[in-house]
Structures are given as structure tokens and as C-alpha cells.
TIPARO-171818 format. One record per residue (C-alpha): x, y, z; residue number from 1. Coordinates in nm, 2 decimals, decimal comma. Layout:
% TIPARO-171818
+--------+--------+--------+------+
:      x :      y :      z : resi :
+--------+--------+--------+------+
:      X :      Y :      Z :  NUM :
...
+--------+--------+--------+------+
***
This chain:
% TIPARO-171818
+--------+--------+--------+------+
:      x :      y :      z : resi :
+--------+--------+--------+------+
:   0,00 :   0,00 :   0,00 :    1 :
:   0,12 :   0,35 :  -0,07 :    2 :
:   0,06 :   0,69 :   0,10 :    3 :
:  -0,11 :   0,84 :  -0,21 :    4 :
:  -0,45 :   0,73 :  -0,32 :    5 :
:  -0,46 :   0,36 :  -0,38 :    6 :
:  -0,79 :   0,20 :  -0,49 :    7 :
:  -0,88 :  -0,13 :  -0,34 :    8 :
:  -1,21 :  -0,32 :  -0,31 :    9 :
:  -1,51 :  -0,37 :  -0,53 :   10 :
:  -1,78 :  -0,15 :  -0,68 :   11 :
:  -1,69 :  -0,03 :  -1,03 :   12 :
:  -1,96 :   0,17 :  -1,19 :   13 :
:  -2,03 :   0,24 :  -1,55 :   14 :
:  -1,86 :   0,53 :  -1,72 :   15 :
:  -1,67 :   0,62 :  -2,03 :   16 :
:  -1,34 :   0,45 :  -2,11 :   17 :
:  -1,04 :   0,53 :  -2,32 :   18 :
:  -0,76 :   0,34 :  -2,49 :   19 :
:  -0,40 :   0,43 :  -2,44 :   20 :
:  -0,34 :   0,45 :  -2,81 :   21 :
:  -0,39 :   0,75 :  -3,04 :   22 :
:  -0,74 :   0,64 :  -3,13 :   23 :
:  -1,05 :   0,81 :  -2,98 :   24 :
:  -1,17 :   0,68 :  -2,64 :   25 :
:  -1,36 :   0,35 :  -2,64 :   26 :
:  -1,71 :   0,39 :  -2,50 :   27 :
:  -1,98 :   0,17 :  -2,35 :   28 :
:  -2,17 :   0,21 :  -2,68 :   29 :
:  -1,87 :   0,07 :  -2,88 :   30 :
:  -1,86 :  -0,24 :  -2,66 :   31 :
:  -2,24 :  -0,29 :  -2,68 :   32 :
:  -2,25 :  -0,25 :  -3,06 :   33 :
:  -1,96 :  -0,49 :  -3,11 :   34 :
:  -2,14 :  -0,78 :  -2,95 :   35 :
:  -2,50 :  -0,69 :  -3,00 :   36 :
:  -2,61 :  -0,61 :  -2,64 :   37 :
:  -2,75 :  -0,30 :  -2,49 :   38 :
:  -2,55 :  -0,02 :  -2,32 :   39 :
:  -2,74 :  -0,11 :  -2,00 :   40 :
:  -2,61 :  -0,46 :  -2,01 :   41 :
:  -2,25 :  -0,34 :  -2,04 :   42 :
:  -2,31 :  -0,10 :  -1,76 :   43 :
:  -2,44 :  -0,37 :  -1,54 :   44 :
:  -2,13 :  -0,58 :  -1,61 :   45 :
:  -1,91 :  -0,29 :  -1,52 :   46 :
:  -2,09 :  -0,25 :  -1,19 :   47 :
:  -2,05 :  -0,61 :  -1,11 :   48 :
:  -2,43 :  -0,67 :  -1,10 :   49 :
:  -2,55 :  -1,02 :  -1,06 :   50 :
:  -2,85 :  -0,95 :  -1,29 :   51 :
:  -2,64 :  -1,04 :  -1,61 :   52 :
:  -2,64 :  -1,40 :  -1,73 :   53 :
:  -2,29 :  -1,56 :  -1,69 :   54 :
:  -2,26 :  -1,62 :  -2,07 :   55 :
:  -2,34 :  -1,26 :  -2,15 :   56 :
:  -2,11 :  -1,14 :  -1,88 :   57 :
:  -1,83 :  -1,35 :  -2,03 :   58 :
:  -1,89 :  -1,20 :  -2,38 :   59 :
:  -1,89 :  -0,85 :  -2,25 :   60 :
:  -1,58 :  -0,89 :  -2,04 :   61 :
:  -1,40 :  -1,05 :  -2,34 :   62 :
:  -1,49 :  -0,75 :  -2,56 :   63 :
:  -1,38 :  -0,51 :  -2,29 :   64 :
:  -1,04 :  -0,67 :  -2,29 :   65 :
:  -1,02 :  -0,69 :  -2,67 :   66 :
:  -1,09 :  -0,32 :  -2,71 :   67 :
:  -0,88 :  -0,23 :  -2,41 :   68 :
:  -1,16 :  -0,04 :  -2,24 :   69 :
:  -1,05 :   0,17 :  -1,94 :   70 :
:  -1,31 :   0,26 :  -1,69 :   71 :
:  -1,33 :   0,64 :  -1,62 :   72 :
:  -1,46 :   0,66 :  -1,26 :   73 :
:  -1,42 :   1,04 :  -1,24 :   74 :
:  -1,65 :   1,10 :  -1,54 :   75 :
:  -1,91 :   0,86 :  -1,40 :   76 :
:  -1,90 :   1,04 :  -1,06 :   77 :
:  -1,95 :   1,38 :  -1,22 :   78 :
:  -2,25 :   1,25 :  -1,42 :   79 :
:  -2,41 :   1,11 :  -1,11 :   80 :
:  -2,30 :   1,39 :  -0,88 :   81 :
:  -2,20 :   1,12 :  -0,64 :   82 :
:  -1,89 :   0,91 :  -0,57 :   83 :
:  -1,83 :   0,54 :  -0,54 :   84 :
:  -1,51 :   0,58 :  -0,33 :   85 :
:  -1,44 :   0,65 :   0,04 :   86 :
:  -1,11 :   0,78 :   0,17 :   87 :
:  -0,93 :   0,61 :   0,46 :   88 :
:  -0,64 :   0,79 :   0,62 :   89 :
:  -0,45 :   0,62 :   0,90 :   90 :
:  -0,15 :   0,73 :   1,10 :   91 :
:   0,08 :   0,42 :   1,09 :   92 :
:   0,05 :   0,14 :   0,83 :   93 :
:   0,35 :  -0,04 :   0,99 :   94 :
:   0,13 :  -0,10 :   1,30 :   95 :
:  -0,05 :  -0,43 :   1,25 :   96 :
:  -0,35 :  -0,28 :   1,43 :   97 :
:  -0,41 :  -0,03 :   1,15 :   98 :
:  -0,35 :  -0,29 :   0,88 :   99 :
:  -0,62 :  -0,51 :   1,03 :  100 :
:  -0,85 :  -0,20 :   1,08 :  101 :
:  -0,80 :  -0,10 :   0,71 :  102 :
:  -0,89 :  -0,45 :   0,60 :  103 :
:  -1,21 :  -0,44 :   0,80 :  104 :
:  -1,30 :  -0,10 :   0,64 :  105 :
:  -1,24 :  -0,22 :   0,29 :  106 :
:  -1,44 :  -0,54 :   0,34 :  107 :
:  -1,75 :  -0,35 :   0,46 :  108 :
:  -1,72 :  -0,08 :   0,20 :  109 :
:  -1,66 :  -0,33 :  -0,08 :  110 :
:  -1,98 :  -0,52 :   0,02 :  111 :
:  -2,17 :  -0,20 :  -0,04 :  112 :
:  -2,02 :  -0,11 :  -0,38 :  113 :
:  -1,75 :   0,13 :  -0,27 :  114 :
:  -1,38 :   0,13 :  -0,32 :  115 :
:  -1,13 :   0,24 :  -0,06 :  116 :
:  -0,88 :   0,52 :  -0,12 :  117 :
:  -0,60 :   0,46 :   0,13 :  118 :
:  -0,35 :   0,71 :   0,27 :  119 :
:  -0,10 :   0,69 :   0,55 :  120 :
:   0,04 :   0,99 :   0,74 :  121 :
:   0,33 :   0,84 :   0,94 :  122 :
:   0,21 :   1,05 :   1,24 :  123 :
:   0,29 :   1,38 :   1,05 :  124 :
:   0,03 :   1,65 :   1,05 :  125 :
:   0,20 :   1,81 :   0,75 :  126 :
:   0,20 :   1,48 :   0,56 :  127 :
:  -0,16 :   1,44 :   0,66 :  128 :
:  -0,26 :   1,77 :   0,49 :  129 :
:  -0,08 :   1,66 :   0,17 :  130 :
:  -0,24 :   1,32 :   0,17 :  131 :
:  -0,59 :   1,46 :   0,23 :  132 :
:  -0,54 :   1,72 :  -0,04 :  133 :
:  -0,46 :   1,45 :  -0,29 :  134 :
:  -0,75 :   1,23 :  -0,18 :  135 :
:  -1,00 :   1,51 :  -0,20 :  136 :
:  -0,92 :   1,55 :  -0,57 :  137 :
:  -1,09 :   1,22 :  -0,62 :  138 :
:  -1,41 :   1,35 :  -0,47 :  139 :
:  -1,47 :   1,07 :  -0,22 :  140 :
:  -1,82 :   1,03 :  -0,08 :  141 :
:  -1,67 :   1,03 :   0,27 :  142 :
:  -1,36 :   1,01 :   0,49 :  143 :
:  -1,25 :   0,79 :   0,78 :  144 :
:  -0,96 :   0,95 :   0,95 :  145 :
:  -0,74 :   0,83 :   1,24 :  146 :
:  -0,57 :   1,17 :   1,30 :  147 :
:  -0,19 :   1,21 :   1,32 :  148 :
:  -0,05 :   1,32 :   1,66 :  149 :
:  -0,06 :   1,70 :   1,68 :  150 :
:  -0,35 :   1,73 :   1,43 :  151 :
:  -0,55 :   2,06 :   1,43 :  152 :
:  -0,92 :   2,06 :   1,34 :  153 :
:  -0,90 :   2,41 :   1,19 :  154 :
:  -0,62 :   2,29 :   0,95 :  155 :
:  -0,82 :   1,99 :   0,86 :  156 :
:  -1,12 :   2,20 :   0,77 :  157 :
:  -0,90 :   2,40 :   0,54 :  158 :
:  -0,83 :   2,10 :   0,32 :  159 :
:  -1,17 :   1,93 :   0,37 :  160 :
:  -1,38 :   2,24 :   0,31 :  161 :
:  -1,75 :   2,18 :   0,38 :  162 :
:  -1,72 :   1,80 :   0,35 :  163 :
:  -1,94 :   1,68 :   0,63 :  164 :
:  -1,92 :   1,30 :   0,57 :  165 :
:  -1,62 :   1,25 :   0,81 :  166 :
:  -1,57 :   0,99 :   1,08 :  167 :
:  -1,28 :   1,03 :   1,32 :  168 :
:  -1,14 :   0,72 :   1,48 :  169 :
:  -0,98 :   0,68 :   1,82 :  170 :
:  -0,82 :   1,02 :   1,86 :  171 :
:  -1,04 :   1,32 :   1,95 :  172 :
:  -0,98 :   1,67 :   1,81 :  173 :
:  -1,08 :   1,99 :   1,99 :  174 :
:  -1,34 :   2,18 :   1,79 :  175 :
:  -1,42 :   1,89 :   1,56 :  176 :
:  -1,80 :   1,83 :   1,51 :  177 :
:  -1,77 :   1,51 :   1,30 :  178 :
:  -1,88 :   1,16 :   1,39 :  179 :
:  -1,64 :   0,98 :   1,62 :  180 :
:  -1,56 :   0,62 :   1,69 :  181 :
:  -1,37 :   0,58 :   2,01 :  182 :
:  -1,21 :   0,29 :   2,19 :  183 :
:  -1,28 :   0,27 :   2,56 :  184 :
:  -0,92 :   0,38 :   2,63 :  185 :
:  -0,95 :   0,48 :   3,00 :  186 :
:  -1,14 :   0,17 :   3,11 :  187 :
:  -0,90 :  -0,05 :   2,92 :  188 :
:  -0,59 :   0,09 :   3,09 :  189 :
:  -0,77 :   0,08 :   3,42 :  190 :
:  -0,84 :  -0,29 :   3,38 :  191 :
:  -0,48 :  -0,36 :   3,28 :  192 :
:  -0,34 :  -0,17 :   3,58 :  193 :
:  -0,59 :  -0,32 :   3,82 :  194 :
:  -0,49 :  -0,67 :   3,70 :  195 :
:  -0,12 :  -0,60 :   3,78 :  196 :
:  -0,21 :  -0,46 :   4,12 :  197 :
:  -0,41 :  -0,77 :   4,20 :  198 :
:  -0,11 :  -0,98 :   4,11 :  199 :
:   0,09 :  -0,79 :   4,38 :  200 :
:   0,27 :  -0,52 :   4,18 :  201 :
:   0,31 :  -0,19 :   4,35 :  202 :
:   0,57 :  -0,02 :   4,13 :  203 :
:   0,40 :   0,01 :   3,79 :  204 :
:   0,50 :   0,23 :   3,50 :  205 :
:   0,30 :   0,36 :   3,21 :  206 :
:   0,52 :   0,31 :   2,90 :  207 :
:   0,48 :   0,46 :   2,55 :  208 :
:   0,27 :   0,70 :   2,36 :  209 :
:   0,28 :   1,08 :   2,37 :  210 :
:   0,09 :   1,29 :   2,63 :  211 :
:  -0,05 :   1,53 :   2,37 :  212 :
:  -0,24 :   1,24 :   2,20 :  213 :
:  -0,60 :   1,21 :   2,33 :  214 :
:  -0,58 :   0,83 :   2,34 :  215 :
:  -0,26 :   0,83 :   2,54 :  216 :
:  -0,41 :   1,08 :   2,79 :  217 :
:  -0,71 :   0,87 :   2,83 :  218 :
:  -0,51 :   0,55 :   2,89 :  219 :
:  -0,29 :   0,73 :   3,14 :  220 :
:  -0,60 :   0,85 :   3,32 :  221 :
:  -0,72 :   0,49 :   3,35 :  222 :
:  -0,38 :   0,39 :   3,48 :  223 :
:  -0,37 :   0,67 :   3,73 :  224 :
:  -0,73 :   0,59 :   3,85 :  225 :
:  -0,64 :   0,23 :   3,93 :  226 :
:  -0,32 :   0,33 :   4,12 :  227 :
:  -0,51 :   0,59 :   4,32 :  228 :
:  -0,79 :   0,35 :   4,41 :  229 :
:  -0,53 :   0,11 :   4,54 :  230 :
:  -0,36 :   0,38 :   4,75 :  231 :
:  -0,05 :   0,38 :   4,52 :  232 :
:   0,13 :   0,70 :   4,42 :  233 :
:   0,12 :   0,82 :   4,06 :  234 :
:   0,48 :   0,92 :   3,98 :  235 :
:   0,55 :   1,14 :   3,68 :  236 :
:   0,89 :   0,97 :   3,61 :  237 :
:   0,72 :   0,64 :   3,58 :  238 :
:   0,52 :   0,77 :   3,28 :  239 :
:   0,77 :   0,73 :   3,00 :  240 :
:   0,69 :   0,87 :   2,65 :  241 :
:   0,78 :   0,69 :   2,33 :  242 :
:   0,66 :   0,70 :   1,97 :  243 :
:   0,40 :   0,42 :   1,95 :  244 :
:   0,63 :   0,18 :   1,76 :  245 :
:   0,85 :  -0,11 :   1,84 :  246 :
:   1,19 :   0,04 :   1,77 :  247 :
:   1,16 :   0,35 :   1,98 :  248 :
:   1,00 :   0,16 :   2,26 :  249 :
:   1,30 :  -0,08 :   2,27 :  250 :
:   1,54 :   0,21 :   2,27 :  251 :
:   1,37 :   0,37 :   2,57 :  252 :
:   1,37 :   0,06 :   2,79 :  253 :
:   1,66 :   0,19 :   3,00 :  254 :
:   1,45 :   0,49 :   3,13 :  255 :
:   1,24 :   0,24 :   3,34 :  256 :
:   1,55 :   0,17 :   3,54 :  257 :
:   1,69 :   0,52 :   3,58 :  258 :
:   1,63 :   0,52 :   3,95 :  259 :
:   1,58 :   0,27 :   4,23 :  260 :
:   1,36 :   0,11 :   4,32 :  261 :
:   1,27 :   0,03 :   3,96 :  262 :
:   0,92 :  -0,07 :   3,86 :  263 :
:   0,83 :  -0,44 :   3,84 :  264 :
:   0,56 :  -0,40 :   3,57 :  265 :
:   0,45 :  -0,17 :   3,29 :  266 :
:   0,12 :  -0,09 :   3,13 :  267 :
:   0,21 :  -0,02 :   2,77 :  268 :
:   0,03 :   0,23 :   2,54 :  269 :
:  -0,03 :  -0,04 :   2,27 :  270 :
:   0,09 :  -0,38 :   2,16 :  271 :
:   0,37 :  -0,26 :   1,94 :  272 :
:   0,51 :  -0,07 :   2,23 :  273 :
:   0,48 :  -0,37 :   2,45 :  274 :
:   0,66 :  -0,59 :   2,20 :  275 :
:   0,93 :  -0,33 :   2,17 :  276 :
:   0,97 :  -0,32 :   2,54 :  277 :
:   1,00 :  -0,70 :   2,55 :  278 :
:   1,29 :  -0,67 :   2,31 :  279 :
:   1,45 :  -0,40 :   2,52 :  280 :
:   1,42 :  -0,61 :   2,84 :  281 :
:   1,55 :  -0,92 :   2,67 :  282 :
:   1,86 :  -0,73 :   2,56 :  283 :
:   1,93 :  -0,65 :   2,93 :  284 :
:   1,89 :  -1,01 :   3,04 :  285 :
:   1,54 :  -0,94 :   3,19 :  286 :
:   1,28 :  -1,20 :   3,11 :  287 :
:   0,94 :  -1,05 :   3,03 :  288 :
:   0,66 :  -1,22 :   3,22 :  289 :
:   0,90 :  -1,37 :   3,47 :  290 :
:   1,12 :  -1,08 :   3,58 :  291 :
:   0,90 :  -0,80 :   3,46 :  292 :
:   0,53 :  -0,79 :   3,39 :  293 :
:   0,39 :  -0,63 :   3,07 :  294 :
:   0,05 :  -0,55 :   2,93 :  295 :
:  -0,04 :  -0,41 :   2,59 :  296 :
:  -0,35 :  -0,27 :   2,42 :  297 :
:  -0,51 :  -0,38 :   2,09 :  298 :
:  -0,46 :  -0,76 :   2,08 :  299 :
:  -0,30 :  -0,76 :   1,73 :  300 :
:  -0,26 :  -1,11 :   1,58 :  301 :
:   0,10 :  -1,13 :   1,70 :  302 :
:   0,01 :  -1,07 :   2,06 :  303 :
:  -0,10 :  -1,43 :   2,12 :  304 :
:   0,20 :  -1,60 :   1,97 :  305 :
:   0,49 :  -1,38 :   2,09 :  306 :
:   0,72 :  -1,51 :   2,36 :  307 :
:   0,58 :  -1,49 :   2,62 :  308 :
:   0,22 :  -1,44 :   2,49 :  309 :
:   0,11 :  -1,08 :   2,56 :  310 :
:  -0,16 :  -0,98 :   2,81 :  311 :
:  -0,35 :  -0,71 :   2,64 :  312 :
:  -0,68 :  -0,53 :   2,58 :  313 :
:  -0,87 :  -0,70 :   2,30 :  314 :
:  -1,01 :  -0,44 :   2,06 :  315 :
:  -1,08 :  -0,66 :   1,75 :  316 :
:  -0,93 :  -0,41 :   1,50 :  317 :
:  -1,09 :  -0,58 :   1,19 :  318 :
:  -1,43 :  -0,55 :   1,35 :  319 :
:  -1,36 :  -0,19 :   1,44 :  320 :
:  -1,28 :  -0,12 :   1,08 :  321 :
:  -1,61 :  -0,27 :   0,97 :  322 :
:  -1,79 :  -0,07 :   1,24 :  323 :
:  -1,62 :   0,25 :   1,12 :  324 :
:  -1,73 :   0,18 :   0,76 :  325 :
:  -2,09 :   0,11 :   0,87 :  326 :
:  -2,10 :   0,44 :   1,07 :  327 :
:  -1,98 :   0,63 :   0,77 :  328 :
:  -2,23 :   0,47 :   0,54 :  329 :
:  -2,50 :   0,56 :   0,79 :  330 :
:  -2,37 :   0,92 :   0,77 :  331 :
:  -2,39 :   0,91 :   0,39 :  332 :
:  -2,76 :   0,81 :   0,42 :  333 :
:  -2,84 :   1,08 :   0,68 :  334 :
:  -2,61 :   1,37 :   0,60 :  335 :
:  -2,81 :   1,62 :   0,81 :  336 :
:  -2,81 :   1,41 :   1,13 :  337 :
:  -2,62 :   1,55 :   1,43 :  338 :
:  -2,27 :   1,42 :   1,49 :  339 :
:  -2,26 :   1,08 :   1,67 :  340 :
:  -2,01 :   0,95 :   1,92 :  341 :
:  -1,97 :   0,57 :   1,95 :  342 :
:  -1,75 :   0,40 :   2,20 :  343 :
:  -1,63 :   0,04 :   2,14 :  344 :
:  -1,57 :  -0,18 :   2,45 :  345 :
:  -1,25 :  -0,36 :   2,52 :  346 :
:  -1,18 :  -0,69 :   2,69 :  347 :
:  -0,88 :  -0,79 :   2,90 :  348 :
:  -0,70 :  -1,10 :   2,77 :  349 :
:  -0,47 :  -1,24 :   3,03 :  350 :
:  -0,17 :  -1,43 :   2,91 :  351 :
:   0,18 :  -1,51 :   3,03 :  352 :
:   0,35 :  -1,17 :   3,00 :  353 :
:   0,19 :  -1,04 :   3,32 :  354 :
:   0,33 :  -1,26 :   3,59 :  355 :
:   0,34 :  -1,19 :   3,96 :  356 :
:   0,63 :  -0,99 :   4,10 :  357 :
:   0,93 :  -1,20 :   4,20 :  358 :
:   0,98 :  -1,24 :   4,58 :  359 :
+--------+--------+--------+------+
***
């Protein structure tokens, strides 16, 4: 997948075509006349309609290939004053969570006849503006956006204009009045921290993420809530920031042990941070799960098969992608409805990475 608009999924709709030679553009009429069917039949084949008999479909498709017909989606959209595409912009394609989320979005949109235009921002607001500007040139029917850290709603409005069919995912933006699909970040981190406390840990760090991200603030709030309820002190130097990726998390591992007594456990911002921390601990001769307890957040596919298997908050990213798509499709059907906020629940999955403290 690439940062610029990349079409995936189903849902081609009839339009004009062109050949890449010097001849005039090949049209739907040319295809229909060549094999003695109606324009409507060719259009149905281009849309993937099941109403066309299999033999007729095969004849049409063969003629499309023979004449090298190229579907012109932009022209079709202009004629209909609508669009068969939806833009999806996420902040980190290298994170397996977002790869699974994107797959869920594409599955749900494809089932409804839309294609997905995918962009990735690599956590850069500047890159986000550029990606959105390019995607908006394709006139998508709507946008699903997981904002980059440091995003500004006013800047987003500059590039999106009056486009109201927008769904934000996971990260809130001040001043934004678009639909929002949230994860239950605070409760999830609360459950993870409470689990470690019940195992007997008293020195627990919060590891990873950046404090200016709403999802990180919410997860830190859940962490602090559990500590305070247990009568444990919330210490600033035990909340360690890191980019939400594996490499930086591994490189920041030493900060956990900058002073004594060191923590015996860490609630990690997400699974990729937790997996990075495991690598960092192993390089120091510290065995995750046995010498140091770790929890993650997301339950990516790798979490259950890493060594040791990772205790984490299950979010079901593919299902969240399908949910995001359905919410946006609902918005397309009810463009004047007030903005909706939806919160997806999370579930604690206890595995071997969160052992009790050593005596």
C-alpha cells in the first residue's frame, strides 16, 4: 500500500473509457454495438451486477479486454453527482492494528459497492494535509480518519472544506464536530493496571505514547485511576513517553531503570510498544513475564504468539474497521443528522507476559 490514493475493493460503476493509443476513447456504446447487447447490459457488467447472465457477462468482459476499455470513474461520478469511493487515512500502516483495521473498512465498503482510497500519514500533520489534499481531488463520498498526533481541526477544515461526511477514529480533536468512533481507552488501561495490582505489583510504569495524544491521555487516566484507588502513588517519572512503535520503545527501555527502586511492571500504550519493550528487556537479560510484567493494548494477531504471549486489551481491529465503515455509510444516508459519538468496548486478555512480582 502507498501513501497516495490507492484504490482497493469492489464496486466499479459504468462510465466512459479510453484506450491508451492515439485512437478516440472507447465507450460503452462501442462495446455494446460490437457484440449486440444494450448499453445497460455493459453498464451492469461494469458495476458487477448479478443480474447479467454468466454467458453474456463473459462475452462483455472479453470484448472489454479486446478493445482495451479503461473505466473512467471520475466521469461517472461527475454525471451522477456522487462518488463510489471512500477515503481512509490512518497514521501508521506499519502498525498491524491499522493494517487489520483497514482490511475491515475495505471489506465493509466493498460489500456496499464502494472502493477504498488509502492514505498513511506516518504521524505527521504536514503529511496528513498533503495526503488529504490529494485524496479530496478524487471527490470521495466520505472520509474515515485516524488523526496524526498533533492534528489541528482548523487545519483539517482548510483541506476538507465543507465536507461533512467524516468519521474520526480513536483520537479526538478539539473543535471537531464530525462523527467519532472511540475505543474505551480509559477503562482498558484501568483494567490492565488493576490486573497488575491484583497480582501484587506496587511499582507500575506507564510506557509509551505521547501525552498530547488524546488516546494516550485517556489511557494514562485509567492507569492513574487504578493506582489511586489502590492507594499507590502516581509518579511522573514512571510515565515514559515513546513513539507508538517497536523500535523507539525498545530504545527507551533503560528509562524504566533510571532510579531505584525500579518498577516491576508496565502498562504499555499499545501492543507494538509492549513488543518493543520486550525486546529491550531481553537485551538487558530481563525475562518478560517472569522478571518484569507487561500488558499491551489492541490484541493484534502477533500478541497471542509472541514469547511470552502478551496480556492485552482486545479491541478486534478488523471488526472496528467494519464498524467505522458502517458508521460512515450511515452518515452518507443521513447527512443532516447531528454528529454521533460511539465507544467500542475492550476486553482484558490475560496471558503469560503479566506474571506476579518475584519475591
